[in-house]
C-alpha positions in Angstrom: 143.4 203.0 260.3 142.3 201.7 264.2 144.5 200.5 266.4 142.6 197.4 266.7 142.5 196.9 262.8 146.2 197.3 262.6 147.0 194.8 265.4 144.5 192.4 263.9 146.4 192.7 260.4 149.7 192.2 262.0 148.5 189.2 263.8 147.4 187.6 260.3 150.3 188.4 257.8 153.7 189.7 259.5 156.3 187.6 260.7 157.9 189.0 263.8 161.3 188.0 264.6 162.8 185.6 267.4 159.0 185.3 268.7 156.6 182.4 269.6 154.2 182.8 266.9 151.3 181.4 268.9 151.9 183.5 271.5 152.2 186.5 269.5 149.3 186.0 267.7 147.5 185.5 271.4 149.5 188.5 272.9 149.0 191.1 269.8 151.3 193.7 268.7 152.4 196.9 270.6 151.9 199.3 267.4 154.8 202.1 267.9 153.6 205.1 265.9 156.0 208.2 266.7 159.1 208.7 268.3 161.3 211.9 269.7 164.3 212.7 271.7 164.5 209.1 274.4 161.1 208.2 274.0 158.6 206.4 271.6 154.7 206.6 271.5 152.2 203.3 270.3 149.2 203.6 268.8 147.1 203.9 272.0 148.9 206.9 273.1 150.8 205.3 275.7 154.6 206.9 275.6 157.7 205.0 276.9 160.9 205.6 277.9 163.2 203.8 275.5 165.8 202.3 277.6 167.3 200.4 274.8 167.7 202.6 272.1 165.4 200.5 269.8 167.5 196.8 269.6 171.0 198.4 270.8 170.6 200.4 267.8 169.6 204.0 267.6 172.3 205.6 269.3 172.2 209.2 269.0 168.1 209.1 269.7 165.4 209.7 267.7 163.9 213.1 265.6 167.3 214.2 264.3 166.3 216.3 261.4 169.8 216.3 260.2 169.4 212.7 259.1 166.0 212.9 258.1 167.5 216.0 255.7 170.4 213.6 254.5 168.9 210.7 253.7 166.0 213.2 251.3 168.4 214.8 249.9 170.2 211.6 248.7 167.1 210.1 247.8 166.4 212.9 245.1 169.9 212.9 243.9 170.9 209.3 243.6 168.7 206.9 245.1 170.3 203.6 244.5 173.9 203.1 243.0 175.5 199.4 242.5 178.8 198.8 243.7 179.1 196.3 241.0 181.1 196.7 237.6 183.4 199.4 238.8 181.0 201.5 240.0 180.5 203.7 243.0 179.0 206.6 244.5 180.6 209.7 246.8 178.7 208.6 250.2 179.9 205.4 250.1 183.1 206.8 249.5 183.5 209.5 251.9 181.8 206.8 254.7 184.5 204.0 253.8 187.2 206.5 254.1 185.9 208.5 257.5 185.5 204.7 259.3 189.1 203.4 258.1 190.8 206.7 259.6 189.1 206.4 262.7 189.0 202.5 263.1 191.9 200.8 265.3 194.8 199.3 264.0 195.5 198.6 260.2 191.9 198.1 259.5 192.0 200.3 256.4 189.4 198.6 254.2 185.6 198.8 254.5 182.8 196.1 253.0 178.9 197.4 253.3 176.3 195.2 254.5 172.9 195.6 255.0 172.9 195.1 258.6 174.8 192.7 261.8 174.3 188.9 260.6 175.3 189.4 256.7 178.2 191.3 258.2 179.4 188.4 260.2 178.7 186.3 257.1 180.9 188.3 255.2 183.5 188.0 257.6 183.5 184.5 257.8 183.8 184.7 253.8 186.2 186.8 253.5 188.3 184.5 256.6 188.0 181.6 254.1 189.0 183.1 251.2 192.4 184.7 252.7 193.4 181.2 254.2 192.7 179.7 250.7 194.6 182.5 249.0 197.7 182.2 251.3 197.9 178.3 250.9 196.5 177.2 253.6 193.1 176.1 253.0 192.8 173.5 255.2 191.9 176.1 257.8 188.0 175.9 258.0 187.2 176.0 261.5 185.9 178.4 263.5 185.7 179.3 267.4 182.8 181.1 269.1 181.8 181.3 272.8 179.1 180.1 275.2 176.3 182.7 275.6 177.7 184.5 272.5 175.4 186.2 269.4 176.8 186.5 266.1 173.5 187.1 264.0 170.6 184.7 263.2 171.6 184.3 259.2 172.6 180.2 258.4 176.1 181.1 259.3 175.9 183.7 262.2 173.4 181.3 264.2 175.8 178.5 264.4 178.5 180.7 265.4 175.9 182.0 268.2 175.6 179.8 271.3 172.2 180.4 272.0 170.1 177.5 272.1 166.8 179.0 270.4 168.9 180.0 267.6 169.8 176.6 267.0 166.6 174.4 267.5 165.2 173.0 264.6 167.6 174.9 262.1 170.3 172.0 261.7 173.1 174.2 263.2 175.5 174.7 264.4 177.4 173.5 260.9 180.1 170.6 261.3 183.1 173.7 261.7 181.8 175.6 264.1 182.5 175.3 267.7 182.6 176.7 271.3 184.5 177.8 274.3 183.1 178.4 277.4 182.1 182.3 278.4 183.9 184.2 280.5 181.0 184.8 282.5 182.3 186.1 286.0 178.9 185.7 288.2 178.4 182.0 287.0 181.5 180.9 286.1 182.8 177.2 287.5 186.3 178.6 287.3 184.6 181.1 290.1 185.1 184.9 290.1 188.9 185.8 290.1 189.5 187.6 286.9 193.0 186.7 286.4 191.8 182.5 287.1 189.1 183.0 284.4 191.8 184.7 282.0 194.0 181.7 281.7 190.8 179.6 281.9 189.8 180.9 278.5 193.1 180.9 276.9 193.7 177.6 277.9 190.0 176.4 276.6 191.2 178.0 273.2 194.2 176.1 273.2 192.8 172.8 274.2 190.0 173.3 271.7 192.6 174.0 268.7 194.6 171.2 269.8 191.5 169.0 269.8 190.6 170.1 266.1 194.4 170.3 264.8 196.5 173.8 264.7 196.5 173.7 260.9 192.4 173.3 260.5 191.5 176.7 262.9 190.8 179.8 260.9 189.8 182.1 263.5 188.0 182.8 267.0 185.3 185.4 266.9 183.8 187.5 270.2 182.1 190.7 271.4 183.6 193.3 273.2 180.6 192.5 275.7 178.6 189.4 275.1 174.7 191.4 274.1 172.3 188.7 273.4 173.6 186.2 275.9 173.1 188.8 278.6 175.3 192.0 278.7 177.9 189.8 280.2 181.1 191.9 280.7 185.0 190.1 280.5 187.1 190.8 283.3 189.8 193.7 282.5 192.4 192.2 280.5 190.5 189.2 279.0 190.0 191.0 275.1 193.8 192.0 275.1 194.9 187.9 276.4 192.5 186.3 273.5 194.0 188.7 271.4 197.9 187.7 272.2 196.3 184.0 272.2 195.1 184.2 268.4 198.5 185.9 267.5 200.3 183.3 269.1 198.0 180.5 267.8 198.2 181.9 264.7 194.4 182.3 264.2 192.3 185.6 263.4 190.9 187.7 265.8 187.7 188.5 264.9 185.5 191.5 267.0 182.4 191.8 266.1 181.0 195.4 267.5 177.6 195.1 266.0 176.4 195.9 269.1 179.3 197.9 270.9 180.3 200.0 268.0 179.7 203.4 267.9 179.8 204.6 271.6 178.2 202.1 273.3 180.8 201.1 275.5 182.2 204.9 275.4 184.6 205.7 272.6 183.8 205.2 269.2 184.6 201.2 268.8 184.5 198.7 272.0 187.6 197.6 270.9 189.5 200.7 272.1 188.7 200.0 275.8 191.7 197.0 275.7 193.9 198.8 272.6 192.9 196.2 270.3 193.9 195.9 266.8 192.1 192.8 265.3 192.3 191.5 262.2 188.5 192.1 261.1 185.3 194.2 262.8 181.8 193.4 262.3 179.5 196.8 262.9 176.4 197.3 262.2 173.1 199.1 264.5 174.8 202.8 265.5 176.8 202.8 262.2 173.4 204.4 261.1 171.5 204.8 264.5 169.3 202.2 263.3 167.6 204.9 260.8 168.3 202.8 257.6 169.5 199.1 257.2 173.6 199.4 256.9 176.4 197.3 258.4 180.1 197.2 257.5 183.2 194.4 257.6 186.7 196.2 258.1 189.3 193.9 257.2 192.9 194.5 257.8 195.3 195.6 255.2 197.3 192.4 255.5 194.3 190.7 254.8 193.4 192.6 251.8 196.4 192.6 250.2 196.7 188.9 250.4 193.0 188.2 249.2 193.8 191.0 246.3 197.0 189.7 244.9 195.9 186.1 245.3 192.6 187.0 242.9 194.6 189.5 240.3 192.7 189.6 237.7 190.0 187.5 238.8 186.7 188.9 240.8 186.1 187.8 244.5 182.7 186.2 244.2 181.3 188.0 247.2 178.4 191.0 247.1 175.5 192.4 247.7 172.8 194.4 245.8 172.6 196.8 248.4 176.2 196.7 249.6 177.3 200.6 249.8 173.7 202.0 249.2 174.1 206.3 248.7 170.8 206.4 250.9 172.4 204.5 253.8 175.7 205.9 253.3 174.4 209.3 253.3 172.7 208.7 257.1 175.9 207.0 257.9 177.8 210.1 257.5 175.6 212.3 259.3 175.5 209.9 262.2 179.0 210.0 262.5 179.5 213.8 262.4 176.7 213.7 265.4 179.1 211.1 267.3 181.9 213.7 266.6 181.2 217.2 265.9 177.7 216.8 267.3 178.7 215.6 271.0 177.0 212.5 271.2 179.9 210.5 271.9 180.8 212.9 274.7 177.2 213.2 276.4 177.0 209.0 276.3 180.3 209.0 277.7 179.5 211.4 281.0 175.6 209.8 280.8 177.4 206.4 281.0 179.2 206.8 284.2 176.4 208.1 285.8 173.7 205.3 284.5 176.4 202.8 286.1 176.6 204.8 289.1 173.3 205.1 289.7 172.3 201.3 288.9 174.3 200.4 291.9 171.8 201.7 294.0 169.4 198.6 292.9 172.1 196.1 293.6 170.3 195.3 297.2 166.7 194.6 295.3 165.7 191.5 296.5 165.2 190.4 293.0 168.7 191.9 291.9 172.1 188.8 291.8 174.1 191.4 289.8 174.6 194.7 288.6 176.9 194.6 285.4 177.9 196.6 282.4 180.3 199.5 280.7 178.9 202.7 279.9 175.5 202.8 278.2 175.5 198.9 278.1 174.0 197.4 281.2 172.0 194.7 283.0 170.6 193.8 286.4 170.8 189.9 286.6 167.3 188.6 288.3 167.5 186.1 290.9 165.2 184.0 293.5 168.6 183.4 296.0 170.8 186.2 296.1 173.4 183.7 298.1 172.7 180.5 295.7 172.5 182.9 292.7 169.1 180.4 291.9 167.1 181.4 288.7 163.8 181.5 288.2 161.8 178.2 286.9 160.8 178.8 283.2 157.4 178.1 284.7 157.2 181.3 286.4 157.7 183.2 283.2 160.2 185.9 284.8 160.8 187.5 281.3 157.6 188.4 280.1 156.6 189.6 283.6 159.4 191.9 283.7 158.7 193.3 280.4 154.9 193.5 280.8 155.8 195.8 284.2 158.4 197.6 282.3 155.7 199.1 280.1 153.2 199.5 282.8 156.3 201.8 284.3 156.8 203.5 280.8 159.5 202.0 280.1 161.2 199.7 277.1 164.3 197.4 277.8 165.7 194.0 276.6 163.7 191.6 279.5 165.8 188.2 278.8 164.2 184.7 279.4 165.5 184.3 283.0 164.3 187.7 283.7 167.6 189.6 283.3 167.1 193.2 282.3 169.6 194.3 279.6 169.8 198.3 279.1 171.2 199.8 276.1 170.1 203.9 276.3 170.5 206.4 273.5 173.4 208.3 273.8 171.8 211.6 274.3 170.1 210.7 277.1 170.5 213.3 279.6 171.8 212.8 283.6 167.9 213.8 284.1 167.1 210.8 281.8 169.3 208.8 283.5 167.8 209.4 286.9 164.1 208.4 285.6 165.0 205.3 283.7 166.5 203.9 286.8 163.8 204.6 288.8 161.2 203.0 286.1 163.4 200.0 286.2 163.1 200.0 290.0 159.5 200.8 289.8 159.6 197.7 287.7 161.3 195.5 289.8 159.0 196.2 292.9 156.1 195.9 291.1 157.5 192.3 289.5 158.6 191.5 293.3 154.9 191.8 295.0 153.2 189.7 292.5 152.0 186.4 294.6 154.0 184.3 292.0 156.9 185.4 292.3 157.0 186.3 296.2 156.6 182.2 296.7 159.3 181.4 295.5 161.9 184.4 296.6 164.4 182.9 299.4 
């Protein structure tokens, strides 16, 4: 089928996530047809350097034949097995055991989902069941952070604190509450790390006090706020928030859907500060995006309390495709590539180079801040470096960045305010990083020369 016919069929029938439907109808789709290594190709024959690992997920890169073979072998042997009625399957059992062995703290119990959003939903349900199990059913409130992202399901969208996920959807729910982000580049408390940390701890305490200490179940956050703009907390912030949750008697949930599986260097982003959360949610890099899968990691304490309370009764939470054998087989091979295959180590090396090279763009007229950790980074775009002024919406700076990126042969996340988000796959070589940064610079230069942009630069 020719490219134009596919674009037209897409326009007529395929609903795209987080997209203006009318704008998409006008714009049309870029139909991707193949991928290899760190590149993807579209139906027009254009080849792009993928600087965003699909959607922060293709962590091992494209085209690993061993992953394809693992999936094909499992499909031929046992393409599906339910986890209901005490049935199980070997890949899921082995993957759960491998993950439990590597997880921080005592997170030894794994529930598999289809992706990140339903992992967050599952974490919420498990939390609610846990507090009912220990006789504290009044703990129904959840606290998350402004600029945070925790999926776009009916539950997760309310924990998410980005307006586009709320408008028209009747969320947040009444039991979902927010405290300010640690966003140091635009924090009203200033940029001093200790002040920001103290402010976040105080904000959490005040929110709990306002809601009622016996009504709050958990605080959920990301090690780095991803879809909010790749916002990196000050060093020590995560540890301080974990300590505050322990002191206040609420659960500490870490959302590692983006940061897990080498994105920040170690296998789990929680390891950057030695965290031991009560729950971790994960997805994306778990299977490197080759097939859908997510996971919830539960601590021994939570699991035992839930199991004891239920006794012989079923705990009523489950999905048809939980612990899917094909996804689990892929997850096992991806985990092997991270460890035995050297992907994790390569990502750590390339991540150091990425952060170093991005600093060379700090003086660019459009760049207000360079930030990130390892293979997760952002360039925040401003009209004035001194005042940190953002482009007005009518300029459409995000769309300009995305289009210029394609013209320069690179894909990245172009946030609505123009911020460029980067999440290259962990198989990037040092020379691939150099090429990525060069193409991003060319994109910045091209946009800076556009008349509408030049007119508002100060």
